[in-house]
Every structure is written in structure tokens, then in C-alpha cells.
C-alpha positions in Angstrom: -8.1 -10.9 -6.0 -7.2 -10.7 -2.3 -10.0 -9.5 0.0 -11.0 -9.4 3.7 -14.4 -10.5 4.8 -15.5 -9.7 8.4 -11.9 -9.9 9.4 -10.9 -9.7 13.1 -7.4 -9.5 14.4 -5.9 -9.7 17.9 -2.2 -9.0 18.5 -0.6 -9.5 21.9 -4.0 -10.0 23.5 -5.2 -6.6 22.2 -8.0 -6.4 19.6 -6.6 -4.6 16.5 -9.1 -5.1 13.8 -12.9 -5.5 14.1 -15.2 -6.9 11.5 -13.2 -5.5 8.5 -14.5 -6.1 5.0 -12.4 -4.8 2.2 -12.3 -5.8 -1.5 -9.6 -4.0 -3.5 -10.4 -3.8 -7.2 -8.4 -4.0 -10.4 -8.2 -0.6 -12.0 -8.6 1.2 -8.7 -6.1 3.1 -6.5 -7.5 2.7 -3.0 -6.1 4.8 -0.1 -6.4 3.7 3.5 -6.4 6.8 5.7 -6.9 7.4 9.4 -5.1 8.5 12.7 -2.0 6.8 14.0 -2.8 3.4 15.5 -6.1 3.2 13.6 -5.2 -0.2 12.1 -4.3 0.8 8.5 -1.0 -1.2 8.5 -2.7 -4.2 10.0 -5.3 -4.2 7.2 -2.5 -4.0 4.6 -0.6 -6.9 6.3 -3.8 -8.9 6.4 -4.3 -8.4 2.7 -0.7 -9.5 2.2 -1.4 -12.7 4.1 1.1 -11.8 6.9 -1.4 -12.1 9.7 -4.2 -14.5 10.4 -7.7 -13.5 11.6 -9.3 -14.5 14.9 -12.5 -15.7 13.3 -14.5 -15.3 10.1 -12.8 -15.3 6.7 -9.2 -14.9 5.9 -7.6 -13.2 2.9 -7.2 -15.6 0.0 -5.4 -15.9 -3.3 -8.4 -17.2 -5.2 -8.9 -16.9 -8.9 -12.6 -16.0 -8.4 -11.7 -13.4 -5.8 -13.6 -15.2 -3.0 -11.9 -15.2 0.4 -11.2 -18.6 2.1 -13.3 -19.2 5.2 -11.8 -20.7 8.3 -10.6 -20.3 11.8 -7.2 -21.0 13.3 -3.5 -20.2 13.1 -3.1 -20.9 9.4 -3.2 -18.1 6.9 -3.7 -17.9 3.2 -0.5 -16.8 1.6 -0.8 -14.9 -1.7 1.3 -15.8 -4.7 4.3 -13.4 -4.4 4.3 -13.1 -8.2 0.8 -11.6 -8.1 0.9 -9.6 -4.8 3.7 -7.3 -3.8 4.0 -5.7 -0.4 6.1 -2.7 0.6 6.4 -2.2 4.4 6.3 1.2 6.0 10.0 1.4 6.9 11.5 -0.9 4.2 15.3 -0.4 4.0 18.4 -2.4 3.0 21.0 -3.4 5.5 23.5 -4.5 2.9 25.6 -2.1 0.8 23.9 -3.1 -2.5 23.5 -0.9 -5.5 20.1 0.5 -6.4 20.0 -1.8 -9.5 20.7 -4.8 -7.2 17.9 -3.8 -4.9 15.5 -3.5 -7.7 16.6 -6.9 -9.1 15.4 -8.5 -5.8 11.9 -7.8 -7.1 12.4 -10.6 -9.6 13.0 -13.3 -6.9 9.3 -14.5 -7.0 9.7 -15.2 -10.7 13.1 -16.9 -10.3 14.8 -14.7 -12.9 16.6 -11.4 -13.3 14.8 -10.3 -16.4 16.3 -7.0 -17.6 13.2 -5.4 -19.1 11.1 -5.3 -15.8 14.1 -4.0 -13.9 14.9 -1.2 -16.4 11.2 -0.3 -16.6 11.0 -0.1 -12.8 14.0 2.2 -12.5 12.6 4.5 -15.2 9.1 4.7 -13.9 10.4 5.5 -10.3 12.7 8.1 -11.7 16.0 6.6 -10.4 17.7 5.5 -13.6 20.6 7.8 -12.8 21.1 6.1 -9.4 21.3 2.6 -10.7 25.0 2.1 -9.8 24.8 4.1 -6.5 25.0 2.2 -3.2 21.7 2.2 -1.4 23.4 3.3 1.9 24.9 6.4 0.2 21.8 8.0 -1.2 19.1 10.1 0.5 16.2 8.6 2.4 13.8 9.7 -0.3 15.9 8.2 -3.1 16.2 4.9 -1.1 12.5 4.9 -0.7 12.0 5.1 -4.4 14.5 2.3 -4.9 12.3 0.1 -2.6 9.2 1.1 -4.6 11.0 0.2 -7.8 11.7 -3.2 -6.4 8.0 -3.8 -6.1 7.4 -2.5 -9.6 10.0 -5.0 -10.9 7.9 -7.8 -9.7 5.1 -6.8 -12.1 2.3 -7.8 -9.6 -1.4 -7.7 -10.1 -1.8 -6.1 -6.7 0.4 -3.5 -5.0 0.2 -3.2 -1.2 2.2 -0.1 -0.2 2.5 1.3 3.3 3.3 5.0 3.2 5.0 5.0 -0.2 5.5 8.7 -0.1 7.3 8.7 3.3 10.6 10.6 3.2 9.8 12.1 -0.2 9.7 15.8 -1.0 6.4 17.3 -2.3 7.3 17.0 -5.9 8.4 13.4 -5.6 5.3 12.6 -3.6 3.0 13.9 -6.3 5.1 12.1 -9.0 4.8 8.7 -7.2 1.1 9.1 -6.6 0.5 10.0 -10.3 2.5 6.8 -11.1 0.4 4.7 -8.8 -2.8 6.1 -10.2 -1.6 5.4 -13.8 -0.6 1.9 -12.6 -4.1 1.2 -11.3 -5.7 2.6 -14.4 -3.5 0.2 -16.5 -5.3 -2.7 -14.7 -3.6 -3.3 -11.4 -5.2 -3.2 -7.9 -3.2 -0.6 -5.8 -3.8 -0.2 -2.1 -1.8 2.5 -0.3 -1.6 3.7 3.3 -1.5 7.5 3.4 -1.5 10.0 6.2 -1.8 12.9 3.7 -5.5 12.9 3.2 -5.2 15.7 0.7 -3.0 13.5 -1.5 -5.5 10.7 -1.1 -8.4 12.9 -2.2 -6.4 14.2 -5.2 -5.1 10.9 -6.6 -7.0 7.9 -5.2 -10.2 6.6 -6.9 -11.5 5.3 -3.5 -10.7 6.3 0.1 -11.3 4.0 3.0 -11.2 5.7 6.5 -10.1 3.6 9.4 -10.5 4.4 13.1 -10.2 2.2 16.1 -9.6 -0.9 14.0 -12.8 -0.4 12.1 -13.7 0.9 8.6 -15.8 3.9 9.2 -16.2 5.1 5.6 -15.6 3.8 2.1 -16.2 6.4 -0.5 -15.2 7.7 -3.9 -12.2 10.1 -3.2 -14.2 13.2 -4.2 -16.8 12.5 -1.5 -14.7 11.8 1.5 -13.0 15.0 2.6 -15.6 16.2 5.1 -15.6 12.8 6.9 -11.8 12.7 6.8 -11.6 16.1 8.3 -14.0 15.2 11.1 -12.0 12.0 11.8 -8.9 14.1 12.5 -10.7 16.9 14.4 -10.2 19.3 11.5 -12.4 20.9 8.8 -12.3 20.6 5.1 -11.0 23.5 3.0 -10.8 24.2 -0.7 -8.1 22.5 -2.7 -8.7 19.8 -1.2 -7.1 20.8 2.1 -7.6 20.0 5.8 -7.6 23.0 8.1 -7.4 23.3 11.8 -10.8 22.6 13.5 -13.0 25.3 14.9 
């Protein structure tokens, strides 16, 4: 399982991540939460093997889950059949149909197997859009098509940056229920979320990030007060974040 161990990252001469240790787990939906610019996306990209650390250990695609140690420009690239990454603003520039977009998720396997594609369309609630062009549907519908592409890969680990962006409240809850079910079926699911309330409701584990550091790593039902303080707010009932005093 991909992991980060005392991971440091500098981009453009600016330190971005500091001494980050994070081990996603199979069977767990893990939410990364924090202010804009805190380093959440950089952590996700590091887990995906898209960036190399400055020193210490790098993410690894090792059967025993141990990260590979080393320094330098090389990075450990995960097996794309096992690890699927959805960037924050994923979109299609070609006029493909939704079904064609989802079929792209089978590229790592070198096939276009029908069953995973159909299952992904169904699970993401876009079966009726299968023949629609991706550039002629709403932003939220296109977002679900991109998510379905990830599901079609059938990975062991999902790395999803803001998977509920552009979705209405009902669709956001539906997607997070799906991701929790996916984790409980045995996958490791890591999501970046700005909606702390949704993280507290659906995640098993919430990691708070600020200034490029992990400042808390808690079961979801124990993190709301710390999350509220991080955003300069206060915890309400629900769970909810309320304006600070």
C-alpha cells in the first residue's frame, strides 16, 4: 500500500510539505482537510507518485506496504492498475461520449472490459448519460463521469482530489456514500475535501493539514473541534462548522 514516511517537498524553491507521514489503509475512507494552500493536493500527488520528495522516504508500490527510502530526482511510480488518481479539475478536451470517457479507465489493464465500465456508470449514477457528449452535459455530470473512469480501473487505492466539486448537495452525499461503501468493501480511499462537515459524516479517518504539515490525524467523530479551530470557526451540532466567536 502506498505510504509517505517523513516526506518533504519543495516546489519552485518553496517548501510545500514538511515531515509528512501518512499511511492509508485498506477498508478506510480517509479525508484530507485544511485551508486553501495547506498542502492537501501535494500530499495526494505524492501518494500517486507524481512528485519526488527532497529527502527521507518516497512513496512506494511495495507489496508489504513499506515505503522505499532514497534521495534524488527519481520517484516510485505506483502500478496504475492498483492506484487511480483523479485530479482536482479533471476534464476532457475531446468531444467524447461519457461511455468513452469511462472506458479510458481500462487503459492500465490494456482492455475495454464491459463489466467494469457498466458497473462504474451504474455506481456513479450516470447510466442514462452514457451516449451523451462530455462537453454537452453539466459540470457536475462531467465530474461524475471522471469519477466513473476511476471506478472502471477497479484499483486497490483511490486518490481523489475534491471528488464532490461541482456537485449539488444530493449528489455530493451520494458520491461520499459510494466512496465509504467502496472503502468498506476493501479499498483504500483517500479524498481531499473542503467540506469538513461531509468529511466528519462519511470518512472513517480525517487528517488535518496546515502549512504543509499534518496537524491532526483522528477518527472522524473526534476531529470536528480541531477542524473548526483550524478554520477559525467553532463546532456546532450536526456536525456543522459555525462562524467563530
